[in-house]
C-alpha positions in Angstrom: 19.5 -14.8 -35.7 21.3 -14.2 -32.4 24.3 -11.9 -32.1 27.7 -13.6 -32.4 29.4 -14.7 -29.2 31.9 -12.4 -27.8 30.5 -9.3 -29.5 30.8 -5.9 -27.9 27.8 -4.2 -29.5 26.6 -3.2 -26.1 29.4 -0.6 -25.9 27.7 1.3 -28.8 24.8 2.2 -26.5 24.6 5.9 -25.5 23.2 5.1 -22.1 23.9 2.0 -20.0 21.0 2.3 -17.6 17.3 1.9 -17.7 15.6 5.1 -18.6 12.9 6.3 -16.2 9.4 6.6 -17.7 8.9 9.5 -15.2 11.6 12.1 -15.3 10.3 14.9 -13.0 8.3 15.1 -9.8 5.6 17.0 -11.7 5.2 14.1 -14.1 4.8 11.8 -11.1 2.1 14.1 -9.6 0.3 14.3 -12.9 0.3 10.5 -13.1 -1.1 10.3 -9.6 -3.9 12.7 -10.5 -4.8 10.6 -13.5 -4.7 7.5 -11.4 -7.0 9.1 -8.8 -9.4 10.2 -11.5 -9.5 6.7 -13.0 -10.1 5.1 -9.6 -13.0 7.5 -9.0 -14.5 7.1 -12.4 -14.3 3.3 -12.5 -15.8 1.9 -9.3 -16.0 -1.8 -8.6 -19.4 -3.2 -9.6 -21.2 -5.5 -7.2 -24.0 -7.6 -8.8 -26.9 -8.3 -6.5 -30.4 -9.7 -6.9 -33.3 -7.8 -5.3 -37.0 -8.4 -4.8 -39.2 -11.4 -5.2 -38.4 -11.6 -8.9 -34.6 -11.5 -8.2 -34.0 -8.6 -10.5 -30.3 -8.1 -11.2 -29.0 -4.8 -9.8 -25.5 -3.4 -10.3 -24.2 -1.4 -7.3 -21.0 0.7 -7.7 -18.5 0.2 -4.9 -15.7 2.6 -4.0 -12.3 1.3 -5.3 -9.3 1.9 -2.9 -6.1 3.6 -3.9 -3.1 1.4 -3.5 0.6 2.1 -3.8 1.3 -0.9 -6.0 -1.8 0.0 -8.1 -0.4 3.4 -8.7 3.0 2.0 -9.6 1.4 -0.3 -12.1 -0.5 2.7 -13.6 2.9 4.4 -14.0 4.2 1.4 -15.9 6.4 0.1 -13.0 6.2 -3.3 -11.4 6.0 -2.2 -7.7 5.9 0.8 -5.4 9.4 0.2 -4.1 10.8 1.6 -7.4 9.0 4.9 -6.8 10.0 4.9 -3.1 13.7 4.7 -4.2 13.2 8.0 -6.1 13.0 10.0 -2.8 16.7 11.0 -3.2 16.1 12.5 -6.6 15.6 16.2 -6.7 12.1 17.3 -5.8 10.6 13.8 -5.6 10.6 13.4 -1.8 7.8 15.9 -1.1 5.6 14.6 -4.0 6.0 10.9 -2.9 5.1 11.8 0.7 2.1 13.7 -0.6 1.0 10.7 -2.7 1.4 8.4 0.2 -0.7 10.6 2.5 -3.4 10.8 -0.2 -3.5 7.0 -0.5 -3.6 6.6 3.3 -6.3 9.3 3.7 -8.6 7.8 1.0 -8.3 4.3 2.6 -8.9 5.6 6.1 -12.0 7.7 5.0 -13.3 4.7 3.0 -13.0 2.4 6.0 -14.4 4.9 8.5 -17.5 5.5 6.3 -18.1 1.8 5.8 -17.1 1.6 2.1 -14.1 -0.6 2.9 -13.6 -3.4 5.4 -12.1 -1.6 8.4 -10.1 -4.7 9.5 -8.4 -5.1 6.2 -7.6 -1.4 5.9 -6.4 -1.1 9.5 -4.0 -4.1 8.8 -2.8 -2.5 5.5 -2.2 0.9 7.2 -0.5 -0.7 10.2 -3.1 0.5 12.6 -3.4 -1.8 15.6 -5.2 -1.6 18.9 -3.0 -2.7 21.8 -4.0 -3.2 25.4 -1.8 -4.2 28.3 -3.0 -6.1 31.3 -1.1 -6.4 34.5 -2.3 -8.8 37.2 -1.0 -8.6 40.8 -1.6 -11.6 43.0 -1.4 -11.2 46.7 -0.2 -14.1 48.9 1.5 -16.0 46.2 4.0 -18.7 47.1 7.7 -17.7 47.4 8.7 -19.8 44.4 6.6 -17.4 42.2 8.5 -14.4 43.4 11.4 -13.1 41.3 13.4 -12.7 44.6 11.9 -15.8 46.3 14.3 -18.1 48.1 12.8 -21.3 46.8 13.0 -22.3 43.1 10.7 -24.8 41.6 12.4 -27.3 39.4 
């Protein structure tokens, strides 16, 4: 049975905001350590077939840390929620440290060949940029910025 229309039962609540599952920066750090341990103890398993008899072989593969994966492990829907905690007392340094750990693990995994370097570089925002400048001698005046003739 639903509550009657126009009721004001909500006013009886002691608190009118969502309570945080993580109250302190130390709890957040402990959650990250548990997440990292779980990631390391539960690698992805690749199934391959080897030899002339095609014997099934299970090969463990390194699992990458992710911000959203960590947020889900904390019972939150996305990293953005954790990122908004930076202004809470003591959280900024812990959140930065967690981000650096995630970046470091991905970078090392890609550099050692465990992760696809292209995917990790894109995820981390790493790009290789090159600029090329070509100077042409003897170009027509309409190609000059200051040329007197303009091509229509």
